FIGUTI-641357 format. One record per residue (C-alpha): x, y, z. Coordinates in pm, 1 decimal. Layout:
<nodes>
((X, Y, Z))
...
</nodes>
This chain:
<nodes>
((-2626.7, -6536.1, 2956.9))
((-2799.2, -6800.5, 2742.1))
((-2623.2, -6673.2, 2429.1))
((-2288.8, -6673.7, 2606.1))
((-2325.3, -7038.4, 2703.7))
((-2430.8, -7138.5, 2353.5))
((-2149.7, -6934.8, 2201.6))
((-1880.8, -7093.7, 2413.3))
((-2011.6, -7442.0, 2339.3))
((-2019.0, -7357.5, 1971.3))
((-1666.6, -7221.4, 1986.2))
((-1530.7, -7548.1, 2112.0))
((-1747.2, -7754.4, 1884.0))
((-1602.6, -7566.6, 1589.0))
((-1243.5, -7602.0, 1702.6))
((-1196.9, -7936.8, 1529.1))
((-1422.0, -7872.8, 1230.5))
((-1389.0, -7502.8, 1156.9))
((-1171.5, -7574.0, 852.8))
((-1364.9, -7418.7, 568.4))
((-1272.1, -7460.7, 203.9))
((-1431.2, -7218.7, -35.2))
((-1423.0, -7240.8, -408.1))
((-1174.7, -6988.1, -539.2))
((-1110.7, -6774.3, -228.5))
((-883.6, -6992.1, -17.3))
((-894.9, -7189.3, 302.4))
((-876.7, -7079.2, 664.5))
((-968.2, -7172.7, 1023.3))
((-1134.2, -6903.6, 1234.2))
((-1351.3, -7043.0, 1516.8))
((-1590.8, -6786.2, 1659.6))
((-1901.9, -6765.9, 1872.9))
((-2126.4, -6688.3, 1577.8))
((-2423.3, -6902.4, 1481.7))
((-2322.0, -7189.4, 1247.4))
((-2515.6, -7059.4, 945.0))
((-2368.7, -6709.9, 994.8))
((-2019.3, -6854.4, 1047.4))
((-2002.0, -6979.9, 689.8))
((-2064.1, -6632.5, 549.3))
((-1819.5, -6489.3, 800.7))
((-1543.7, -6729.0, 699.2))
((-1594.7, -6649.3, 333.7))
((-1592.4, -6277.8, 414.5))
((-1261.6, -6308.1, 601.8))
((-1107.2, -6508.5, 317.0))
((-1209.3, -6245.1, 62.5))
((-1098.9, -5962.8, 294.8))
((-751.7, -6116.2, 309.9))
((-735.4, -6066.3, -68.6))
((-872.2, -5710.1, -51.6))
((-1197.9, -5798.9, -225.3))
((-1373.5, -5523.8, -32.7))
((-1717.1, -5520.1, -193.5))
((-1764.0, -5897.1, -194.3))
((-1638.1, -5926.9, 163.2))
((-1887.8, -5665.4, 283.2))
((-2169.0, -5866.5, 126.4))
((-2061.2, -6178.3, 316.3))
((-2024.5, -6001.4, 650.4))
((-2365.2, -5838.4, 613.7))
((-2517.5, -6176.5, 530.4))
((-2366.6, -6310.0, 854.4))
((-2515.0, -6015.7, 1045.9))
((-2862.5, -6080.3, 909.1))
((-2844.6, -6442.1, 1024.0))
((-2696.6, -6354.3, 1364.6))
((-2753.4, -5984.9, 1451.2))
((-2536.5, -6004.2, 1764.9))
((-2238.2, -6170.6, 1592.1))
((-1971.0, -5917.6, 1694.5))
((-1695.1, -6031.4, 1459.7))
((-1924.6, -6002.1, 1157.3))
((-1935.3, -5626.7, 1227.7))
((-1561.7, -5620.9, 1303.1))
((-1494.8, -5775.9, 962.1))
((-1715.5, -5528.9, 779.0))
((-1538.5, -5231.4, 937.2))
((-1204.2, -5359.4, 808.1))
((-1342.5, -5361.3, 453.3))
((-1343.0, -4981.7, 467.0))
((-978.8, -4969.5, 575.6))
((-756.5, -5004.7, 271.5))
((-443.7, -5055.1, 478.8))
((-176.7, -4984.8, 219.2))
((-338.4, -4675.3, 68.3))
((-182.0, -4336.6, 136.4))
((-509.1, -4145.2, 163.1))
((-721.6, -4174.3, 475.6))
((-1053.4, -4357.7, 439.5))
((-1391.7, -4209.2, 518.0))
((-1454.0, -4293.5, 884.9))
((-1830.6, -4258.3, 856.3))
((-1909.6, -4604.7, 718.4))
((-1706.9, -4817.0, 962.0))
((-1825.4, -4612.8, 1259.9))
((-2183.9, -4663.7, 1143.9))
((-2118.3, -5038.8, 1130.4))
((-1996.2, -5036.9, 1491.0))
((-2303.2, -4835.4, 1592.5))
((-2524.4, -5106.4, 1444.0))
((-2356.9, -5359.4, 1674.8))
((-2403.2, -5140.0, 1983.0))
((-2420.3, -4771.9, 2083.0))
((-2100.1, -4772.5, 2293.8))
((-1770.8, -4962.7, 2303.4))
((-1887.4, -5122.8, 2628.2))
((-2210.5, -5241.7, 2470.3))
((-2020.0, -5383.3, 2175.8))
((-1766.4, -5558.4, 2399.0))
((-2053.3, -5728.8, 2579.3))
((-2146.2, -5903.8, 2254.6))
((-1796.9, -6051.2, 2212.9))
((-1799.7, -6344.6, 2457.9))
((-1434.7, -6457.5, 2433.9))
((-1111.6, -6274.5, 2516.0))
((-986.1, -6327.7, 2160.7))
((-1297.5, -6177.9, 2006.0))
((-1289.1, -5887.7, 2250.0))
((-927.9, -5825.9, 2146.2))
((-1016.6, -5805.1, 1776.6))
((-1298.8, -5565.1, 1860.5))
((-1083.8, -5344.4, 2086.2))
((-832.3, -5306.6, 1806.7))
((-1084.9, -5178.4, 1551.1))
((-1231.9, -4945.1, 1811.3))
((-887.2, -4782.7, 1813.0))
((-863.3, -4781.7, 1433.8))
((-1198.7, -4606.6, 1400.8))
((-1159.5, -4380.5, 1703.1))
((-1073.3, -4012.3, 1718.7))
((-752.1, -3842.9, 1610.5))
((-517.2, -3849.0, 1314.1))
((-562.6, -4152.8, 1091.2))
((-191.9, -4234.0, 1073.9))
((-166.4, -4221.8, 1452.1))
((-463.4, -4457.6, 1471.3))
((-298.9, -4697.0, 1225.4))
((5.5, -4719.7, 1451.3))
((-207.2, -4763.7, 1765.5))
((-410.1, -5031.6, 1586.9))
((-90.3, -5217.2, 1504.9))
((18.4, -5197.4, 1867.6))
((-317.3, -5340.9, 1977.2))
((-283.5, -5627.2, 1729.8))
((71.4, -5699.0, 1847.6))
((-59.5, -5728.1, 2204.4))
((-328.2, -5967.2, 2084.1))
((-68.4, -6168.1, 1892.9))
((144.5, -6189.7, 2208.1))
((-156.4, -6338.0, 2390.9))
((-246.9, -6581.0, 2110.6))
((84.1, -6656.5, 1937.8))
((-42.5, -6973.3, 1770.6))
((-361.3, -6825.6, 1627.2))
((-321.2, -6792.0, 1251.1))
((-590.4, -6527.6, 1205.6))
((-453.7, -6311.1, 1482.8))
((-113.6, -6349.8, 1316.2))
((-239.0, -6262.3, 967.4))
((-423.4, -5950.7, 1080.2))
((-122.1, -5846.3, 1286.7))
((98.6, -5877.6, 978.7))
((-119.9, -5651.2, 764.6))
((-150.9, -5403.7, 1054.6))
((229.8, -5381.7, 1060.9))
((239.9, -5316.5, 687.7))
((-15.9, -5039.7, 727.9))
((174.4, -4880.3, 1017.1))
((496.1, -4885.5, 814.2))
((319.8, -4673.9, 551.7))
((177.2, -4443.1, 817.8))
((522.1, -4386.2, 967.4))
((694.7, -4367.1, 627.4))
((943.6, -4605.9, 781.6))
((1251.5, -4671.2, 566.0))
((1415.7, -4928.2, 791.7))
((1199.2, -5218.0, 666.9))
((1167.1, -5338.4, 1027.0))
((790.0, -5362.2, 1022.0))
((786.7, -5513.8, 672.6))
((1039.1, -5778.0, 780.6))
((842.1, -5862.8, 1095.2))
((517.5, -5875.6, 899.5))
((675.7, -6093.4, 633.8))
((814.3, -6334.4, 892.1))
((471.8, -6368.5, 1054.6))
((301.2, -6416.7, 717.6))
((549.5, -6680.0, 601.3))
((505.9, -6871.5, 928.1))
((131.4, -6892.3, 862.2))
((196.4, -6980.8, 497.8))
((419.6, -7267.9, 606.6))
((143.7, -7404.4, 829.7))
((-149.5, -7324.2, 599.2))
((-38.7, -7324.5, 233.9))
((-396.6, -7246.4, 118.4))
((-443.3, -6945.8, 346.1))
((-518.6, -6637.6, 129.2))
((-377.6, -6371.6, 360.8))
((-41.7, -6532.5, 434.5))
((105.6, -6519.5, 81.6))
((-64.2, -6186.8, 14.0))
((96.7, -6012.9, 308.6))
((432.0, -6181.1, 246.7))
((430.0, -6036.1, -105.7))
((360.0, -5686.7, 26.3))
((621.9, -5723.2, 298.4))
((900.0, -5823.3, 60.4))
((799.9, -5603.3, -233.1))
((1138.6, -5454.5, -314.0))
((1436.5, -5570.4, -521.5))
((1640.9, -5675.2, -216.1))
((1384.0, -5890.1, -35.7))
((1161.5, -6009.9, -322.8))
((1321.2, -6359.6, -342.4))
((1180.8, -6430.4, 4.7))
((827.4, -6408.3, -135.9))
((872.4, -6590.3, -466.9))
((715.3, -6917.7, -349.6))
((424.3, -6723.9, -201.3))
((379.7, -6535.7, -529.1))
((382.2, -6853.8, -736.4))
((112.0, -6999.8, -511.7))
((-115.9, -6705.7, -434.1))
((-315.5, -6674.5, -757.2))
((-402.8, -7044.5, -731.6))
((-537.4, -6994.8, -380.6))
((-791.0, -6717.6, -447.4))
((-852.9, -6681.4, -821.7))
((-1206.3, -6548.2, -765.3))
((-1054.8, -6221.1, -641.9))
((-892.6, -5998.8, -904.9))
((-638.8, -5859.8, -659.1))
((-514.7, -6209.5, -576.2))
((-444.2, -6273.7, -944.4))
((-255.7, -5944.9, -971.4))
((-51.3, -5952.2, -650.4))
((203.9, -6216.1, -755.2))
((322.8, -5976.5, -1024.7))
((467.1, -5751.9, -753.1))
((728.8, -6023.7, -705.3))
((746.6, -6134.4, -1069.3))
((842.2, -5778.1, -1170.7))
((1122.8, -5785.4, -914.5))
((1257.2, -6099.5, -1086.5))
((1210.4, -5982.1, -1445.9))
((953.3, -6260.4, -1506.2))
((776.0, -6061.2, -1773.5))
((560.5, -6333.6, -1926.7))
((408.4, -6404.3, -1586.9))
((357.4, -6031.1, -1530.0))
((160.4, -6011.6, -1853.6))
((-40.2, -6330.9, -1800.3))
((-133.5, -6267.9, -1437.5))
((-246.1, -5912.1, -1503.5))
((-449.4, -6029.5, -1800.0))
((-614.0, -6277.9, -1565.5))
((-665.4, -6009.9, -1299.1))
((-824.9, -5778.0, -1554.2))
((-1056.9, -6056.7, -1672.5))
((-1166.8, -6125.6, -1313.8))
((-1224.3, -5755.9, -1243.1))
((-1434.1, -5715.8, -1558.0))
((-1642.2, -6023.0, -1473.8))
((-1730.5, -5880.4, -1131.0))
((-1770.6, -5514.7, -1227.7))
((-2110.9, -5347.7, -1235.6))
((-2192.3, -4984.6, -1316.4))
((-2116.2, -4771.7, -1012.8))
((-1842.3, -5000.1, -882.5))
((-1483.7, -4887.5, -842.6))
((-1261.1, -4969.6, -1139.4))
((-947.4, -4978.1, -927.2))
((-859.5, -5346.3, -965.6))
((-912.8, -5343.4, -1341.2))
((-712.4, -5024.4, -1391.3))
((-427.8, -5154.6, -1177.8))
((-409.6, -5471.4, -1383.9))
((-411.9, -5271.0, -1708.3))
((-129.7, -5051.7, -1580.3))
((102.3, -5333.6, -1478.0))
((3.3, -5558.6, -1765.6))
((110.0, -5294.4, -2014.4))
((443.8, -5258.0, -1839.2))
((504.9, -5632.4, -1860.9))
((426.5, -5646.4, -2231.7))
((650.7, -5348.6, -2303.4))
((939.3, -5536.5, -2141.4))
((851.4, -5833.3, -2365.3))
((870.6, -5608.4, -2669.9))
((503.3, -5678.8, -2745.6))
((412.9, -5326.2, -2847.6))
((86.2, -5430.5, -3010.1))
((-39.0, -5580.2, -2682.6))
((82.5, -5267.9, -2503.1))
((-149.4, -5061.6, -2723.5))
((-434.6, -5302.0, -2647.8))
((-401.5, -5228.4, -2276.1))
((-435.2, -4858.4, -2357.2))
((-750.3, -4920.2, -2561.8))
((-900.9, -5123.4, -2278.8))
((-824.8, -4846.4, -2031.2))
((-1006.3, -4592.2, -2246.5))
((-1306.3, -4827.6, -2258.8))
((-1301.7, -4867.7, -1879.9))
((-1286.1, -4489.3, -1834.6))
((-1580.7, -4442.1, -2070.3))
((-1792.5, -4713.9, -1906.8))
((-1723.9, -4587.5, -1554.9))
((-1841.8, -4232.5, -1622.8))
((-1489.9, -4101.8, -1607.3))
((-1373.4, -4233.3, -1269.4))
((-1061.7, -4039.6, -1178.4))
((-835.2, -4342.0, -1139.2))
((-913.9, -4460.4, -1490.8))
((-894.2, -4116.9, -1652.1))
((-570.0, -4025.1, -1476.5))
((-409.6, -4352.0, -1581.1))
((-470.7, -4292.4, -1952.6))
((-195.6, -4032.2, -1971.5))
((40.4, -4254.4, -1774.2))
((2.8, -4549.3, -2010.2))
((39.6, -4328.0, -2316.8))
((353.0, -4167.1, -2176.0))
((501.8, -4503.4, -2082.7))
((438.4, -4634.4, -2433.2))
((624.4, -4340.1, -2588.1))
((921.1, -4373.1, -2352.2))
((954.4, -4752.2, -2369.1))
((912.7, -4782.0, -2746.7))
((1099.4, -4457.5, -2824.3))
((821.7, -4375.7, -3068.6))
((876.6, -4007.9, -2994.0))
((562.1, -3798.3, -2999.0))
((551.9, -3424.9, -2932.5))
((220.8, -3290.6, -2803.0))
((131.8, -2934.2, -2700.5))
((226.7, -2856.1, -2341.4))
((-81.7, -2764.3, -2138.9))
((-168.4, -2742.4, -1771.7))
((-377.4, -3055.6, -1810.6))
((-78.8, -3279.4, -1890.8))
((36.4, -3505.1, -1608.2))
((401.0, -3529.1, -1507.1))
((458.0, -3854.0, -1702.5))
((303.1, -3694.1, -2012.4))
((526.5, -3391.2, -1970.7))
((826.6, -3620.4, -1940.0))
((730.7, -3808.7, -2256.4))
((672.6, -3495.6, -2462.3))
((984.2, -3328.1, -2317.4))
((1204.8, -3622.8, -2411.7))
((1029.3, -3639.5, -2748.4))
((1097.7, -3270.9, -2805.4))
((1471.0, -3314.3, -2746.0))
((1490.8, -3631.4, -2955.9))
((1306.5, -3472.1, -3251.0))
((1476.1, -3133.5, -3229.2))
((1171.9, -2947.8, -3093.7))
((1367.4, -2783.6, -2813.0))
((1104.8, -2516.9, -2755.0))
((847.8, -2778.7, -2654.0))
((1110.1, -2944.3, -2433.8))
((1165.5, -2611.1, -2256.2))
((792.0, -2573.6, -2199.7))
((772.4, -2924.1, -2053.8))
((1062.8, -2845.6, -1820.9))
((889.2, -2532.2, -1696.0))
((567.0, -2720.5, -1621.0))
((754.3, -3003.0, -1451.6))
((930.4, -2747.8, -1233.0))
((589.3, -2623.3, -1119.0))
((482.4, -2977.1, -1030.1))
((813.6, -3069.3, -868.6))
((752.3, -2872.5, -551.0))
((509.5, -3132.8, -413.7))
((603.6, -3442.1, -612.5))
((933.7, -3630.9, -586.0))
((878.5, -3816.1, -913.3))
((807.7, -3488.1, -1092.9))
((1129.5, -3349.5, -941.9))
((1322.9, -3636.1, -1100.4))
((1145.5, -3597.5, -1433.6))
((1221.6, -3226.8, -1439.7))
((1593.9, -3304.4, -1405.5))
((1574.7, -3580.2, -1665.2))
((1431.4, -3361.1, -1940.5))
((1655.0, -3070.8, -1842.3))
((1962.5, -3297.8, -1852.5))
((1881.1, -3429.1, -2197.2))
((1819.0, -3075.1, -2321.7))
((2151.6, -2959.8, -2176.9))
((2326.1, -3244.6, -2358.2))
((2153.7, -3152.9, -2684.6))
((2293.0, -2801.2, -2646.2))
((2645.0, -2930.8, -2590.5))
((2655.3, -2890.4, -2213.2))
((2767.5, -3235.9, -2103.3))
((2880.0, -3122.7, -1760.6))
((2544.2, -2959.1, -1701.6))
((2365.1, -3275.8, -1805.5))
((2570.3, -3482.8, -1560.8))
((2510.1, -3234.4, -1279.2))
((2134.2, -3245.4, -1338.6))
((2131.8, -3625.7, -1334.4))
((2328.7, -3621.2, -1009.9))
((2053.6, -3401.9, -866.6))
((1794.4, -3653.4, -987.4))
((1975.4, -3936.3, -808.5))
((1976.9, -3732.3, -486.7))
((1596.6, -3733.4, -503.5))
((1593.8, -4106.4, -576.6))
((1801.4, -4171.7, -264.9))
((1520.5, -4027.1, -51.3))
((1251.4, -4252.2, -202.9))
((1141.2, -4606.2, -128.0))
((1305.5, -4879.6, -329.0))
((1125.2, -4932.6, -659.9))
((836.5, -5171.1, -690.2))
((598.0, -5231.4, -974.0))
((611.2, -5045.6, -1302.0))
((894.0, -4793.9, -1333.0))
((827.7, -4461.8, -1156.4))
((917.9, -4228.5, -1315.7))
((846.2, -4396.8, -1646.1))
((1205.5, -4331.2, -1753.0))
((1421.4, -4473.9, -1473.9))
((1686.7, -4214.9, -1385.0))
((1980.4, -4455.5, -1362.2))
((1890.7, -4581.4, -1709.2))
((1873.1, -4233.1, -1860.2))
((2196.1, -4137.4, -1682.9))
((2365.7, -4437.3, -1844.3))
((2237.3, -4334.7, -2187.2))
((2366.4, -3980.2, -2137.8))
((2710.2, -4106.8, -2030.2))
((2722.1, -4330.9, -2336.5))
((2654.9, -4029.4, -2555.9))
((2942.1, -3855.2, -2374.1))
((3168.6, -4150.7, -2459.7))
((3206.2, -4256.8, -2095.8))
((3110.8, -4624.8, -2132.0))
((3256.9, -4757.2, -1804.6))
((3060.8, -4503.1, -1600.3))
((2756.5, -4567.9, -1818.8))
((2777.6, -4938.9, -1747.6))
((2782.0, -4869.9, -1374.1))
((2458.0, -4671.9, -1405.2))
((2288.4, -4941.9, -1614.4))
((2395.3, -5212.3, -1370.1))
((2252.9, -5009.1, -1082.4))
((1931.1, -4972.0, -1279.9))
((1918.7, -5349.9, -1321.4))
((1978.8, -5405.6, -950.9))
((1682.1, -5179.7, -881.3))
((1465.3, -5322.2, -1161.3))
((1594.3, -5667.7, -1260.8))
((1552.7, -5774.6, -1620.8))
((1434.6, -5436.5, -1748.4))
((1481.6, -5443.4, -2125.9))
((1605.6, -5089.4, -2193.4))
((1857.1, -5116.7, -1909.5))
((1980.1, -5449.4, -2049.5))
((2020.2, -5287.3, -2389.5))
((2213.8, -4997.0, -2242.0))
((2435.6, -5224.5, -2033.2))
((2516.6, -5433.0, -2342.5))
((2608.3, -5126.2, -2545.2))
((2818.7, -4984.3, -2262.3))
((3003.2, -5311.5, -2204.9))
((3076.8, -5339.9, -2575.2))
((3200.8, -4981.2, -2594.3))
((3426.0, -5047.6, -2294.6))
((3576.9, -5351.7, -2469.7))
((3403.9, -5620.7, -2262.0))
((3256.9, -5835.5, -2536.4))
((3179.2, -6124.4, -2300.9))
((2980.4, -5899.7, -2069.5))
((2800.2, -5740.7, -2363.6))
((2706.2, -6084.3, -2497.4))
((2552.4, -6179.9, -2162.4))
((2335.8, -5869.6, -2154.3))
((2230.2, -5908.7, -2517.0))
((2135.7, -6273.4, -2458.3))
((1914.9, -6180.2, -2165.6))
((1753.7, -5910.3, -2378.5))
((1685.6, -6163.7, -2653.1))
((1518.9, -6391.9, -2400.0))
((1289.3, -6102.7, -2302.8))
((1212.4, -6030.9, -2667.5))
((1166.2, -6384.4, -2800.0))
((998.9, -6363.2, -3139.2))
((1031.0, -5982.7, -3163.9))
((1269.8, -5987.6, -3456.1))
((1086.5, -5689.6, -3609.5))
((1242.5, -5465.7, -3344.1))
((1565.4, -5301.5, -3463.0))
((1724.9, -5353.0, -3121.4))
((1647.5, -5724.7, -3144.9))
((1846.1, -5739.9, -3466.9))
((2131.5, -5552.0, -3301.3))
((2140.2, -5802.2, -3013.9))
((2107.9, -6107.8, -3238.5))
((2389.0, -5995.2, -3470.2))
((2620.2, -5926.7, -3174.8))
((2555.6, -6268.2, -3019.3))
((2599.3, -6443.9, -3355.5))
((2931.9, -6267.9, -3415.4))
((3050.1, -6363.1, -3068.8))
((2952.1, -6727.6, -3121.1))
((3138.9, -6735.9, -3452.3))
</nodes>
């Protein structure tokens, strides 16, 4: 009873002064019943958690626990560090359940250490998340618990922020294509952002909520602000590029991922996950390829190999090497045929299959198609890539109708997938390749339609701009072609060594004259 009285007094004493500003991780208000010295670590842990800095957040929550062993929300916060809410794979339940056991042996015992209704609500929700049953079902039930808590405390910014990310997680669990949860989560996040422009979670969750070509403009202000809020966390430096990619803001994509990689490297120690660094390398390369900076694109690949070597071959790093190599081949059209083996990933098979057709090595292309067909059974992207290589091979053999039919099949697969976000997946966007095939069939008006659809899905993408310009010109629309070429030149400023740059510059000059 003595602790309860002290806790309640402390709660109210903190209400006016709980504003905590931390260097480089953001600002938030989260009054609790924890001891004052533990509260500071807790607040920092929550701020870092909002930016998905899992390891650093755990350290802060555990520091709070050492200072105040009965501080219930310090254990609540640590459990959430093991829940990567937007991942597809289920987490290991052992660690977060062990954390709850340290707080108390039963849910009832743990509830007794949460003296306020709000704190009890947070704790009840994670008890559901780390309970029994299917993980996806638990994610949905956790969201429902957080919505109930939000209904009780509608003006509480932390309840709101954690409700928003719970909605985003449930949307993934349900594979929901209606965007209803994303839109609700985004609205909640933007409301907090409007009240607390230095809050780390609000812009972060708004970016995730609106991470598609239709809704991305809603999160642009949040994206422009987020990296300034929490630059100590690599993920916070990277996240704005989810929205920058959707706007074709390639220089910012490159710069922010360079910054995110630098932050990840500064924090990394042997044994740590390399996920943040690899993610930044992946997206950074994509940005520089759109800028026509092929030398920098190769640098990202070299860095990735170094990361893989230094991390004792962590799967995420090793598996990404083939992806970046394949993307480089496809984006630069520096065709490179490699032997088809079972070890090649789908993107590598796509790159070598396209290379085989483009260089006349049709046998290798056939082998790549066969392997992609094997992978296509369980992988939608592989299913698209299989059709892409097969379509290009059909065209090379004079079967234009067959090529078109195969690309139509690829688009049927696309229609069943989420709207694109991030780097192109597959590495050769199907609408773009379809446009190129139609151009080769002398069907420029149809080709232009495909390129324009590609640009709606992936604004400012350089190869789609190039294709749209060529198609518009072939269809007799010189004004439209000039507009596309000018945008391409703005992407490729200073890349006059690229043959396509010269093509665009000459066309624009002729139009101006």
